[in-house]
RONUPA-795755 format. One record per residue (C-alpha): residue in three letters; x, y, z; residue number from 0. Coordinates in Angstrom, 2 decimals. Last residue first. Example, Ala and Ser with C-alpha at 12.3 -4.5 7.8 and 13.67 -1.06 7.14 Angstrom:
# residues 2
+--------+---------+---------+---------+-----+
! residu !       u !       v !       w ! num !
+--------+---------+---------+---------+-----+
!    SER !   13.67 !   -1.06 !    7.14 !   1 !
!    ALA !   12.30 !   -4.50 !    7.80 !   0 !
+--------+---------+---------+---------+-----+
***
This chain:
# residues 166
+--------+---------+---------+---------+-----+
! residu !       u !       v !       w ! num !
+--------+---------+---------+---------+-----+
!    TRP !   46.96 !  -63.30 !   92.65 ! 165 !
!    ASN !   49.40 !  -65.95 !   91.43 ! 164 !
!    VAL !   53.22 !  -65.78 !   91.76 ! 163 !
!    ARG !   55.42 !  -68.43 !   90.19 ! 162 !
!    VAL !   58.86 !  -68.62 !   91.74 ! 161 !
!    PRO !   62.53 !  -69.11 !   90.85 ! 160 !
!    ILE !   64.68 !  -68.77 !   93.98 ! 159 !
!    PRO !   66.95 !  -65.98 !   95.20 ! 158 !
!    SER !   67.84 !  -67.07 !   97.86 ! 157 !
!    GLU !   68.93 !  -70.65 !   98.56 ! 156 !
!    ILE !   70.69 !  -69.64 !  101.82 ! 155 !
!    LEU !   67.35 !  -68.57 !  103.33 ! 154 !
!    ASP !   66.03 !  -72.11 !  103.09 ! 153 !
!    ALA !   62.95 !  -72.54 !  100.88 ! 152 !
!    ILE !   59.13 !  -72.44 !  100.72 ! 151 !
!    ASP !   57.96 !  -71.75 !  104.28 ! 150 !
!    GLU !   61.34 !  -70.10 !  105.11 ! 149 !
!    PHE !   60.41 !  -67.23 !  102.76 ! 148 !
!    VAL !   57.49 !  -66.32 !  105.04 ! 147 !
!    LYS !   59.77 !  -65.75 !  108.07 ! 146 !
!    ASP !   62.37 !  -63.90 !  105.93 ! 145 !
!    SER !   59.72 !  -61.56 !  104.57 ! 144 !
!    ILE !   59.44 !  -61.88 !  100.80 ! 143 !
!    ALA !   60.92 !  -59.72 !   98.04 ! 142 !
!    LEU !   58.93 !  -60.38 !   94.92 ! 141 !
!    VAL !   59.09 !  -60.17 !   91.11 ! 140 !
!    HIS !   62.87 !  -60.29 !   90.65 ! 139 !
!    GLY !   64.20 !  -60.46 !   87.09 ! 138 !
!    ALA !   66.29 !  -57.29 !   87.42 ! 137 !
!    ALA !   66.64 !  -56.22 !   91.06 ! 136 !
!    LEU !   63.60 !  -54.71 !   92.72 ! 135 !
!    ASP !   62.00 !  -51.30 !   92.39 ! 134 !
!    LEU !   59.39 !  -51.17 !   95.09 ! 133 !
!    GLN !   55.66 !  -51.80 !   95.47 ! 132 !
!    THR !   53.98 !  -51.97 !   98.85 ! 131 !
!    ALA !   52.78 !  -54.31 !  101.60 ! 130 !
!    VAL !   51.94 !  -57.21 !   99.28 ! 129 !
!    VAL !   50.34 !  -59.85 !  101.48 ! 128 !
!    CYS !   51.94 !  -63.30 !  101.55 ! 127 !
!    THR !   50.98 !  -66.86 !  100.72 ! 126 !
!    THR !   52.95 !  -70.09 !  100.66 ! 125 !
!    THR !   53.64 !  -72.94 !   98.24 ! 124 !
!    ARG !   56.23 !  -75.70 !   97.99 ! 123 !
!    GLY !   56.83 !  -77.14 !   94.50 ! 122 !
!    ASN !   60.57 !  -77.88 !   95.04 ! 121 !
!    ASN !   62.43 !  -75.82 !   92.43 ! 120 !
!    LEU !   59.45 !  -73.79 !   91.15 ! 119 !
!    ASN !   58.79 !  -72.32 !   94.60 ! 118 !
!    THR !   55.14 !  -71.32 !   94.50 ! 117 !
!    VAL !   53.97 !  -67.94 !   95.84 ! 116 !
!    ARG !   50.27 !  -67.27 !   96.36 ! 115 !
!    VAL !   49.46 !  -63.57 !   96.55 ! 114 !
!    THR !   47.27 !  -61.51 !   98.87 ! 113 !
!    THR !   46.91 !  -58.02 !   97.41 ! 112 !
!    GLY !   47.24 !  -55.04 !   99.76 ! 111 !
!    GLY !   49.59 !  -53.18 !   97.42 ! 110 !
!    PRO !   49.02 !  -53.72 !   93.69 ! 109 !
!    ILE !   51.00 !  -56.41 !   91.85 ! 108 !
!    THR !   53.28 !  -55.52 !   88.93 ! 107 !
!    LYS !   53.47 !  -51.73 !   88.95 ! 106 !
!    SER !   56.82 !  -51.66 !   90.80 ! 105 !
!    ARG !   58.09 !  -55.13 !   91.69 ! 104 !
!    SER !   56.30 !  -56.60 !   94.63 ! 103 !
!    VAL !   56.85 !  -56.37 !   98.37 ! 102 !
!    CYS !   56.17 !  -59.08 !  100.95 ! 101 !
!    PRO !   54.46 !  -59.21 !  104.33 ! 100 !
!    ARG !   53.02 !  -62.29 !  106.11 !  99 !
!    PRO !   50.61 !  -60.52 !  108.48 !  98 !
!    LEU !   52.09 !  -57.08 !  109.13 !  97 !
!    ASN !   54.11 !  -56.86 !  112.35 !  96 !
!    TYR !   57.39 !  -56.83 !  110.42 !  95 !
!    TRP !   56.21 !  -53.81 !  108.50 !  94 !
!    PRO !   56.57 !  -51.45 !  111.49 !  93 !
!    LEU !   59.93 !  -53.12 !  112.44 !  92 !
!    PRO !   61.60 !  -52.76 !  109.06 !  91 !
!    PHE !   61.46 !  -55.85 !  106.84 !  90 !
!    ALA !   64.30 !  -58.34 !  106.54 !  89 !
!    ARG !   64.19 !  -59.50 !  102.93 !  88 !
!    TRP !   64.00 !  -62.84 !  101.23 !  87 !
!    ALA !   64.45 !  -63.19 !   97.49 !  86 !
!    ALA !   62.02 !  -64.05 !   94.74 !  85 !
!    LEU !   62.82 !  -64.62 !   91.08 !  84 !
!    GLY !   60.47 !  -64.58 !   88.16 !  83 !
!    ASP !   57.13 !  -65.86 !   86.94 !  82 !
!    SER !   53.94 !  -63.80 !   87.02 !  81 !
!    GLN !   50.30 !  -64.71 !   87.21 !  80 !
!    THR !   47.14 !  -62.65 !   87.41 !  79 !
!    PRO !   47.70 !  -60.65 !   84.24 !  78 !
!    PRO !   45.26 !  -57.81 !   83.70 !  77 !
!    ALA !   42.14 !  -58.83 !   81.85 !  76 !
!    PRO !   41.92 !  -57.55 !   78.31 !  75 !
!    ALA !   39.49 !  -54.71 !   77.89 !  74 !
!    PRO !   35.96 !  -55.72 !   77.03 !  73 !
!    VAL !   34.69 !  -55.00 !   73.54 !  72 !
!    GLY !   31.44 !  -53.12 !   73.41 !  71 !
!    ILE !   30.01 !  -52.76 !   69.92 !  70 !
!    LEU !   28.20 !  -49.57 !   69.04 !  69 !
!    VAL !   26.13 !  -49.67 !   65.87 !  68 !
!    PRO !   25.88 !  -46.34 !   64.14 !  67 !
!    ALA !   22.36 !  -45.22 !   63.27 !  66 !
!    PRO !   21.37 !  -45.66 !   59.66 !  65 !
!    GLU !   20.68 !  -42.41 !   57.83 !  64 !
!    VAL !   17.01 !  -41.78 !   57.20 !  63 !
!    THR !   16.31 !  -40.39 !   53.78 !  62 !
!    SER !   14.07 !  -37.48 !   53.15 !  61 !
!    SER !   11.43 !  -36.76 !   50.57 !  60 !
!    PRO !    8.78 !  -34.66 !   52.19 !  59 !
!    GLY !    5.25 !  -35.25 !   51.11 !  58 !
!    SER !    3.58 !  -36.09 !   47.80 !  57 !
!    LEU !    4.54 !  -39.02 !   45.68 !  56 !
!    TYR !    5.09 !  -39.00 !   41.96 !  55 !
!    GLY !    3.54 !  -41.01 !   39.20 !  54 !
!    ILE !    0.63 !  -39.04 !   37.76 !  53 !
!    GLU !   -1.77 !  -41.74 !   38.95 !  52 !
!    ALA !   -0.67 !  -41.43 !   42.57 !  51 !
!    VAL !   -1.19 !  -37.66 !   42.55 !  50 !
!    THR !   -4.53 !  -37.92 !   40.74 !  49 !
!    ASN !   -5.96 !  -40.51 !   43.10 !  48 !
!    PRO !   -9.44 !  -38.93 !   43.66 !  47 !
!    SER !  -10.15 !  -38.63 !   39.91 !  46 !
!    THR !  -12.69 !  -35.96 !   39.07 !  45 !
!    SER !  -10.43 !  -32.94 !   38.58 !  44 !
!    ALA !   -7.62 !  -34.71 !   36.81 !  43 !
!    THR !   -9.91 !  -36.73 !   34.55 !  42 !
!    THR !  -12.02 !  -33.70 !   33.63 !  41 !
!    GLN !   -9.00 !  -31.61 !   32.88 !  40 !
!    SER !   -7.67 !  -34.18 !   30.48 !  39 !
!    ARG !   -4.40 !  -35.66 !   31.32 !  38 !
!    GLY !   -1.17 !  -35.55 !   29.35 !  37 !
!    VAL !    1.90 !  -35.43 !   31.53 !  36 !
!    GLY !    3.58 !  -32.14 !   30.79 !  35 !
!    LEU !    5.56 !  -32.24 !   33.98 !  34 !
!    ASP !    4.52 !  -28.76 !   34.96 !  33 !
!    ASN !    0.95 !  -29.77 !   35.88 !  32 !
!    GLY !   -0.48 !  -26.64 !   37.48 !  31 !
!    PRO !   -3.50 !  -26.60 !   35.20 !  30 !
!    ALA !   -4.08 !  -29.98 !   33.62 !  29 !
!    SER !   -2.27 !  -30.75 !   30.43 !  28 !
!    ALA !   -4.08 !  -30.44 !   27.16 !  27 !
!    THR !   -4.74 !  -33.82 !   25.70 !  26 !
!    ALA !   -2.75 !  -36.98 !   25.29 !  25 !
!    PRO !   -5.01 !  -39.97 !   24.92 !  24 !
!    GLN !   -5.56 !  -41.92 !   28.07 !  23 !
!    ARG !   -3.53 !  -44.99 !   28.57 !  22 !
!    GLN !   -5.26 !  -48.03 !   29.84 !  21 !
!    PRO !   -4.19 !  -49.66 !   33.05 !  20 !
!    SER !   -4.16 !  -53.44 !   32.98 !  19 !
!    PRO !   -4.50 !  -54.75 !   36.56 !  18 !
!    ASN !   -6.81 !  -51.93 !   37.74 !  17 !
!    ARG !   -7.54 !  -52.35 !   41.46 !  16 !
!    LEU !   -4.45 !  -54.46 !   42.11 !  15 !
!    LEU !   -2.26 !  -52.01 !   40.20 !  14 !
!    SER !   -3.78 !  -49.06 !   42.05 !  13 !
!    PRO !   -3.19 !  -50.72 !   45.41 !  12 !
!    LEU !    0.44 !  -51.62 !   44.48 !  11 !
!    PHE !    1.43 !  -48.12 !   43.37 !  10 !
!    ALA !    2.04 !  -46.38 !   46.70 !   9 !
!    ALA !    3.37 !  -49.39 !   48.64 !   8 !
!    THR !    5.71 !  -50.26 !   45.78 !   7 !
!    VAL !    6.99 !  -46.70 !   45.59 !   6 !
!    VAL !    7.58 !  -46.60 !   49.36 !   5 !
!    ALA !    9.36 !  -49.98 !   49.35 !   4 !
!    ALA !   11.57 !  -48.95 !   46.44 !   3 !
!    ALA !   12.48 !  -45.70 !   48.23 !   2 !
!    LEU !   13.44 !  -47.60 !   51.36 !   1 !
!    MET !   15.75 !  -49.83 !   49.33 !   0 !
+--------+---------+---------+---------+-----+
***
């Protein structure tokens, strides 16, 4: 397409200047003309547009490769909600002084995250701060401090189905 535009740009002025070009009779080719295009020596030496009239363009012939188009696709957002079971746990003394501690299943919720826990049986909600990540029993997403667990259920109901949002 680029080549067509270049050829059009080169020949359009000569076509507009001379709408019906007349062929010259074939004569001896001009010196240095390897194409054998018939031009008289006087025409080739006196015409200022000899290169354009012969039909080829001077200069380097190179094509420009199109640059690749980079499209940024954002990574999917990590999940911010998890359903599962939650049980209460008596935390060791150093953790017991943390504000509303709980632990999450390994690699589910990062430590230090404040989570909202909803008891799916009765709709009660509380919050806790994930102190660390531990391997929990199958299906469990949280182990909550006994004091925090009492906000959403009685200790004897443990484990309970919960929805955790962070």
